[in-house]
N, C-alpha and C positions, 0 to 999 in steps of 0.2 A: 675633826677635833684632834686626831693624832698629829696631823701636820702642824697645827697651831701650837700644840704643846712642844713638839720637837723644835720648831723654829724659835720659840721662846727660850728653851733650854740652850740652844746653840748661841743665841744672843747673850744670854747670861754667862755662858762659858767663855765666849769671846771677850766680854767685858772683864770678867775675872782674870783671864790670862793677860789681857792688855794692861790691867792695872796692878798686877802682882808679878807674875813671872817675867814678862817682857820689860817691866820697869827696872827689874834688877839686872836684866840683860841689855839695858840701854847703852848705846854708844854715844858719848858726848851729850847725854841727856835726851837723845832721840830714841823713841820706840815706835814700833809699827802700829798702824791703825787697823786693828782686826775688825772693828765694827764696820769700817768702810768696805772691807773685803766681804763680809757677810751680807751687808745690805746690797752691794753691787751684784754679788753672785746671785742672790735670790731675786733681785730685780730682773736681770736678763734671763734667768732660768724660768721664772714664773710669770713675768709680764708686769705691766704698769700698775695694775690694781694692787697686786700683792707687794710690789715694790714700794708703793706708798705706805701700805700698812706696816710692812716690816721696817721701813725706814723711820716711820713715826715711832714705832715701839723702841727701836734702837736709840733714837734721839731722846725719848723720854727716859730710858734707862740712864743714858749719859747725863741728862739734866738732873735727874733725881739724885744720883750718887756723885755727880761731879761738881755740883754747885753752880754758881753764876746765874745768869738770866734764864729763868725757866721758860722753855719753849723754843729757844734759839736753835739748839741742836736738833730738836724734834722737827722743826721746819726745814733745816738744812739737810738732814738725812732723808726726810720725806721726799724732797726734790731729787736727791741723788738716786733713791730707789725708783722714782718715777722716770727719770731720764734714762736710767739703765734698762727699764722695762720696754723702752722703744726698740731695743735691739733683740727682743725675744725671737723674732722671725729669722734673724741672722745667726742665732745661737745653735751651735752643733757641739754636743758633749765631747767629741773627739778632738776638737780644735781648741787649743789653749791660747792662741794669739789674740782673739777677740776679748776673752775675759781679762787677759793681762792688760790689754790696751784700755778697756773700759775701767778697770780698777785703778790703773795709773791716772787716767783722766779724772776719775772721781776724787782721788786723793789730792791731786793738784787743785781742782776746783774747791774742794773743802778747805784746804789750807789758804787759798787765795781769799775766800770769803772770810775766814777767821782773821787773816791779816787786815783785810779791808775794815772790818768792824772793830777789831780789838786794838789795832795799832794805828792805822791811817787816820781814823777819827780822833785819836788822841794826839795827833800831830807828830807821830813818829814815822818819818819818811825813809827809813833805812830798808827799802825793799830788797835791794841786792844782798844785803846782809841776811835778811830773813829768808830769801830765796836760797842762798848758798849754805846757810847753817841750819835751816829748819826744813824747808819744803823739799829740797832735793835729797838730803840724807834720809828723811822720813820716807820719801818715795822709793828710794833704793831698798831700804830695810823692809818696807811693806811689800815690795815686789818679790823679795826673797822669801818672805813668809807666805805670800800668795801661792807660790808654786805648791806648797804642801797643804795649806788650809783649803785652797780651792778644790783640790782633789777630794778631800774629806767631805766638804759640803756637797760636791757633785754626787758622790756615792750615796750620801744620805738622801739627797733629793731623788735620785733614781730609785732607791729602795722605797721611798714613800710613794712615788708614782706607781711602782709595781704593786704595792699593797692596795692603793686606791683603785687601780684597774681591776684587780682580783675581786675586791669587795663590790665594785660596781657591776661586775659580770655576774656575781651571785644573785643580784636582785633583778636581773633582766629576764 
């Protein structure tokens, strides 16, 4: 129960930071996607099953407060969490290369899906413009923030695992 509350609070904090602080720190209208960082990080730290749940929760938070088609973000972030969960066995807390690569891939995939459904279906074929002025700048900004936010999420996850092991050892 402690883990669920903590993850929920982390997602709410990421959403609030993404929509307030980082909107005012946006470069050319581009801000980092903190929800992708959180969903990806928890996906490969905790596995596919928790990646689905956390991705769904993050997507629902975005859908409720962001407007638009309800369920679209929930489905997208659920898939992102699930796909990152495949890399659980390759995850080592000391190595930051895999998390950076997975978060970058998740951000690119998320933006490509958004482009596909929001622009391409409407007949807007300026993919190179969208790539150069939205996808790549957001990717760079997200990667800069990932260096700091990932370490915080990793420490929180390690602390939760330590508490869970201690409480499980007490009942044995």
